[in-house]
C-alpha positions, -999 to +999 in steps of 0.1 A: -543-395-109-533-372-081-560-354-062-564-316-067-549-299-037-562-265-027-537-239-015-544-207+005-521-184-014-513-176-050-491-151-068-511-124-086-494-107-115-493-070-121-497-062-085-471-044-064-438-063-057-441-094-036-479-091-034-494-124-024-532-127-024-550-149+001-573-171-020-598-173+008-607-137+000-619-150-034-649-167-018-660-138+004-682-108-002-705-099-030-714-131-049-732-112-077-700-094-089-676-121-079-646-118-055-621-121-084-638-092-101-631-070-071-596-083-068-589-077-105-603-042-103-576-034-077-548-045-101-531-014-116-534-013-154-558-042-155-562-037-192-553-072-201-522-094-204-503-068-224-503-044-194-485-069-171-450-058-162-427-088-170-400-074-147-424-073-118-413-096-090-449-107-086-446-125-120-422-151-106-435-187-108-454-200-078-435-219-051-427-256-058-438-285-037-412-306-020-395-332-042-418-363-040-398-386-062-374-412-047-339-400-046-312-427-043-292-429-011-257-417-017-242-442+008-259-472-009-258-460-045-238-482-069-226-469-102-231-492-132-200-508-147-185-495-180-182-517-211-154-524-235-153-511-271-145-530-303-112-528-323-111-527-361-090-549-384-066-540-413-092-548-440-118-526-423-094-497-419-086-498-456-122-501-467-132-472-445-106-450-463-119-461-497-155-454-487-145-420-475-128-412-508-160-419-526-178-392-508-151-365-514-149-345-546-117-348-566-101-373-542-081-400-560-079-437-549-043-441-561-026-437-528-053-458-510-049-487-535-012-488-530-016-495-493-008-532-489-001-532-452-002-508-424+029-499-404+008-496-373-028-496-361-030-476-328-063-479-310-075-453-286-107-442-270-126-410-268-151-406-240-182-384-246-200-376-214-235-362-216-258-349-189-296-343-194-318-326-168-356-328-174-374-299-157-409-286-153-417-249-148-451-234-139-462-198-140-495-181-139-510-149-154-543-132-158-559-140-191-591-128-208-614-138-236-648-126-250-677-139-229-702-157-252-723-174-225-698-202-219-696-219-185-678-199-158-659-219-132-657-192-105-648-192-068-683-202-058-675-237-071-646-242-047-613-229-035-589-221-063-564-249-068-527-242-063-508-242-097-486-271-085-516-290-073-530-295-109-519-329-122-502-325-156-475-347-171-453-344-201-460-366-232-424-380-231-395-375-207-363-358-219-381-341-248-363-309-258-392-286-252-430-289-245-455-264-233-491-266-223-516-241-209-549-244-191-573-224-169-568-227-132-600-241-117-623-218-098-606-185-108-630-173-136-653-143-135-672-121-159-666-084-161-677-056-184-651-049-211-627-022-199-616-012-234-649-003-249-667+005-216-691-024-224-702-008-256-689-034-280-674-008-303-646+017-304-642+050-323-624+043-356-588+055-354-585+057-391-611+085-396-612+096-359-649+089-357-658+110-388-667+080-411-652+098-441-617+108-452-602+134-474-602+123-511-567+124-524-577+118-560-595+151-564-578+168-534-612+174-518-626+194-547-651+168-559-640+172-595-608+163-613-592+160-647-600+126-661-609+107-693-645+096-697-666+082-725-692+104-740-726+093-752-711+082-785-685+060-767-655+082-775-630+088-748-626+126-740-605+144-714-620+171-692-629+181-657-655+158-644-670+146-611-646+125-591-655+089-595-638+080-562-657+102-538-687+107-561-681+144-562-683+150-524-645+155-519-645+129-491-645+091-494-658+065-469-632+052-444-620+018-455-614+007-419-649+012-406-668+013-439-680+048-431-697+038-398-671+058-377-667+028-353-650-006-353-657-037-333-638-039-300-609-063-304-609-073-268-645-084-264-651-088-301-684-069-297-697-091-268-694-062-243-682-086-215-650-104-208-642-137-191-612-132-168-593-162-154-559-172-142-540-191-168-515-218-159-485-222-182-465-254-179-432-258-196-411-290-198-376-285-209-344-306-211-311-290-204-281-306-218-244-305-212-215-326-225-178-330-224-154-351-246-121-365-236-096-381-260-060-383-269-063-385-307-060-356-331-096-361-343-116-329-335-139-334-306-168-319-326-165-348-351-163-375-324-194-364-305-216-367-337-209-403-345-224-434-329-205-452-302-209-478-275-229-467-245-205-479-218-224-463-189-259-449-184-278-440-153-313-424-149-324-411-115-345-383-101-313-369-088-278-380-099-245-380-081-212-373-099-194-402-115-168-418-092-153-445-114-140-437-149-110-446-170-102-409-173-103-386-143-113-357-165-147-374-170-153-374-132-143-337-130-167-328-159-195-348-143-192-330-110-190-296-128-220-301-151-242-314-122-233-284-102-242-261-131-276-276-138-294-262-108-327-243-115-342-225-086-375-217-104-380-252-119-387-286-106-362-313-116-382-344-126-354-366-139-317-366-147-298-389-171-261-391-177-242-415-199-207-421-213-205-429-250-172-446-259-160-438-294-133-461-308-105-442-326-078-460-346-048-442-360-038-460-392-001-454-402+011-463-438+039-454-462+034-434-493+065-427-515+087-438-485+070-412-463+051-422-432+015-409-433-016-415-412-053-411-410-080-418-384-109-442-383-135-433-356-170-443-345-189-475-349-198-466-385-161-461-393-159-425-403-125-412-415-105-381-407-077-378-432-065-342-435-031-353-449-042-377-475-019-372-505-044-376-534-069-349-525-068-332-559-073-351-592-058-342-626-069-308-638-079-294-604-062-264-590-060-255-553-070-219-549 
């Protein structure tokens, strides 16, 4: 595990633009109050995380360390070789069509069963290039929680650690998204609650501190027309004392139960808050892809099916592909690598691969008319937009 590395500067959020606080100031001055307390008191609108301006330049993530992973030398880097793809037979092509018809509503097998031989099986290849960039982003912000006597790791315990000096790793590389948060060591302090002025309670906003509200049932009169049982158990109508406000014309506030005050939501009645700098780490995988093929099968279908991984390379930093059967793949590789640059994130690993999807154009005759369909992917999916028996007897094309 890497050692915690102290750093003399840290971005403080909510301060004026481009404000950078020297962390050595955290360990100077009045130890009783705490250096972070004094620093926090100078932050405008230090009412909590909700008061932080998200557009403030001071909320940019901290500077990243230099790339420590081993980057391959471009001069000596050798690209892995590409592999060949399989070709299907006549029987497999016909079976694929029959299996596809089974999954389609109202398709008939008559035309497929009449296929005894194919005029031509034309094999082609679709190349699906994908690029994945696994990144890590770190940002910091002031955070608070009620102080209930828990341990306070303040500046008196050491110099605050730089956000990029805290060793944290993702559970798994190339996950779509993962986030984790933690308290930055040696940045905590205890302050009186700013919201309730260390009182633990706030004036109830529902009754404005009165404790009671106007009774809407009797309109504040204390009496209203209603049906009640007399001494003999008979229901009778008349003007009687309001049973909601008990005849006072006012009812207790349901928010504060008539006490005229509510517990402070910030400190939850504890009167003091623990303030600390929270580190938020986000791991994210950015993806880009490009498909190249000469068949009439839509690219969106080809990219979803399994194929042969003819080329794959994983490096801390990748170079564009220089050898490919199709020059368009090399152009797409250079373009996607140029696009996936992230100035506020650290690139941990990159992976690109070429999936080769076999596509076979199957030509056959139906009623002396030359027709065709496509079989693509290792699981032999079928694309047959011109299949003649797409509607069975009794169906009507709307």
